[in-house]
C-alpha positions, 0 to 999 in steps of 0.5 A, spaced: 729 302 222 725 307 222 725 313 219 720 319 222 717 325 219 714 332 221 707 330 224 708 322 225 703 320 231 709 316 235 709 313 242 714 309 245 716 301 244 714 296 247 722 293 247 724 300 249 718 300 256 721 293 257 727 295 257 727 301 262 722 298 266 716 302 265 710 298 265 706 303 269 705 310 269 704 315 264 710 313 259 707 307 257 701 310 255 703 317 252 702 319 244 704 324 241 706 328 234 714 329 231 715 336 232 723 335 229 727 331 226 735 331 227 739 326 224 746 323 228 749 318 223 745 312 221 739 315 227 735 320 227 733 325 234 726 326 235 723 332 238 716 330 239 710 333 243 707 328 247 700 329 250 702 326 258 709 327 258 710 333 254 715 335 250 721 330 249 727 328 245 727 321 243 732 316 239 728 314 233 730 307 235 725 307 241 720 309 238 713 306 233 708 309 230 702 309 233 696 304 232 703 300 228 702 292 231 708 290 235 710 282 234 712 279 241 719 276 239 
């Protein structure tokens, strides 16, 4: 499981984007900074200030660190 903290630079994960059919537009290219982290059981609800799409609340399982290499399954 990915754990994030305030100040981390993140983006949506490739798996999340594919599962929601978002392959074009601003969302796949948006990068943001973690502003707040709220625990939700074994997950986190992360508030992110994205550069292209504004402030959003996202589950940690749908995010990766900017610059992190994502491996194809």
